[in-house]
C-alpha positions in Angstrom: -27.3 -4.9 -9.4 -25.1 -7.3 -7.3 -22.0 -5.2 -8.3 -23.7 -2.0 -7.0 -24.3 -3.6 -3.6 -20.7 -4.8 -3.4 -19.5 -1.3 -4.3 -21.7 0.2 -1.6 -20.3 -2.2 1.1 -16.8 -1.6 -0.2 -17.2 2.2 0.0 -18.5 1.9 3.5 -15.7 -0.4 4.6 -13.1 1.9 3.1 -14.7 4.9 4.8 -14.6 3.1 8.1 -11.0 2.0 7.7 -9.8 5.5 6.6 -11.8 7.0 9.5 -10.0 4.7 12.0 -6.7 5.6 10.5 -7.5 9.3 10.6 -8.5 9.0 14.3 -5.1 7.4 15.1 -3.2 10.0 13.1 -5.1 12.8 14.9 -4.3 11.0 18.2 -0.6 10.8 17.2 -0.5 14.5 16.2 -2.1 15.5 19.6 0.3 13.2 21.6 3.3 14.4 19.5 2.4 18.1 20.0 2.0 17.6 23.7 5.3 15.7 23.9 6.9 18.5 21.9 5.8 21.0 24.4 6.9 18.9 27.4 10.4 18.1 25.9 11.0 21.7 24.9 11.9 22.4 28.5 15.1 20.3 27.9 16.4 23.2 25.9 17.0 25.0 29.1 19.6 22.5 30.1 22.2 24.2 27.9 24.1 21.1 26.8 26.0 22.9 24.1 24.7 24.9 21.2 22.9 22.1 19.5 21.6 20.5 22.7 18.2 18.9 22.0 17.4 21.0 19.0 17.9 18.1 16.6 15.2 16.2 18.5 12.8 19.1 18.4 13.4 19.7 14.7 12.8 16.0 13.9 9.7 16.0 16.0 8.3 19.1 14.4 9.0 17.7 10.9 7.5 14.4 11.9 4.3 16.1 13.0 4.2 18.0 9.7 4.4 14.6 7.8 1.5 13.3 9.9 -0.5 16.5 9.2 0.1 16.1 5.4 -1.1 12.5 5.6 -4.2 13.4 7.5 -4.9 16.1 4.9 -5.0 13.4 2.2 -7.4 11.3 4.3 -9.7 14.3 4.9 -9.6 15.0 1.2 -10.7 11.4 0.6 -13.8 11.9 2.8 -14.7 15.1 0.8 -14.2 13.7 -2.7 -13.8 9.9 -2.3 -10.5 10.2 -4.2 -7.0 10.1 -2.8 -5.2 13.3 -4.1 -1.7 12.5 -5.1 -0.5 16.0 -4.3 -1.0 15.5 -0.5 0.7 12.2 -0.5 3.7 13.6 -2.5 3.8 16.6 -0.2 4.1 14.2 2.8 6.9 12.3 1.0 8.8 15.4 0.1 8.5 16.7 3.7 9.7 13.3 5.0 12.7 13.3 2.7 13.5 16.9 3.6 13.2 15.9 7.3 15.8 13.1 6.8 18.1 15.5 4.9 17.9 18.2 7.5 18.6 15.7 10.3 21.6 14.2 8.5 22.9 17.6 7.7 22.5 18.8 11.2 24.3 15.8 12.6 27.0 16.1 9.9 26.4 12.5 8.9 25.5 12.9 5.2 27.8 12.0 2.3 27.8 13.5 -1.2 26.3 10.4 -2.7 23.3 10.6 -0.4 22.8 14.3 -1.2 22.8 13.4 -5.0 20.4 10.6 -4.4 18.1 12.7 -2.3 18.2 15.5 -4.8 17.2 13.2 -7.6 14.4 11.8 -5.6 13.1 15.3 -4.6 13.3 16.3 -8.3 11.2 13.3 -9.4 8.7 13.9 -6.6 8.5 17.6 -7.5 7.9 16.7 -11.1 5.2 14.2 -10.1 3.6 16.8 -7.9 3.5 19.4 -10.7 2.1 16.8 -13.1 -0.6 15.7 -10.6 -1.7 19.3 -10.2 -1.9 19.8 -13.9 -3.9 16.6 -14.3 -6.2 17.6 -11.4 -6.8 21.0 -12.9 -7.6 19.5 -16.3 -10.1 17.0 -14.7 -11.6 19.9 -12.8 -12.1 21.9 -16.0 -13.5 19.0 -17.9 -16.0 18.3 -15.0 -17.3 21.9 -15.2 
């Protein structure tokens, strides 16, 4: 009986904390999108071919990472479980963001490409495995 009361308070506390985090992520996405529109006018300055494109690419990919993280929190509110696929998706997007930025700036070395490739391979394998496990759990539940 005491354990059930503690679990109820724990669940409420986690819901409140995740709700606050989700509000800040949504605020960050809104501010980031607004800032992206405002700074896109800098493209008209014609400072070479690349100009401020790298900044816009980095900002767009950062917003996508925030969206993936917010999806995992929204899924938590629906099922009270954190889905690993959304978190892995955010990690993959973040790593791809870093690779694209480094490639665009011509600052990446072969060793880093190999390391990033291995990391993406492992994350991809984890994502596939988590989908398989999720589908099995779903089938068992029905």
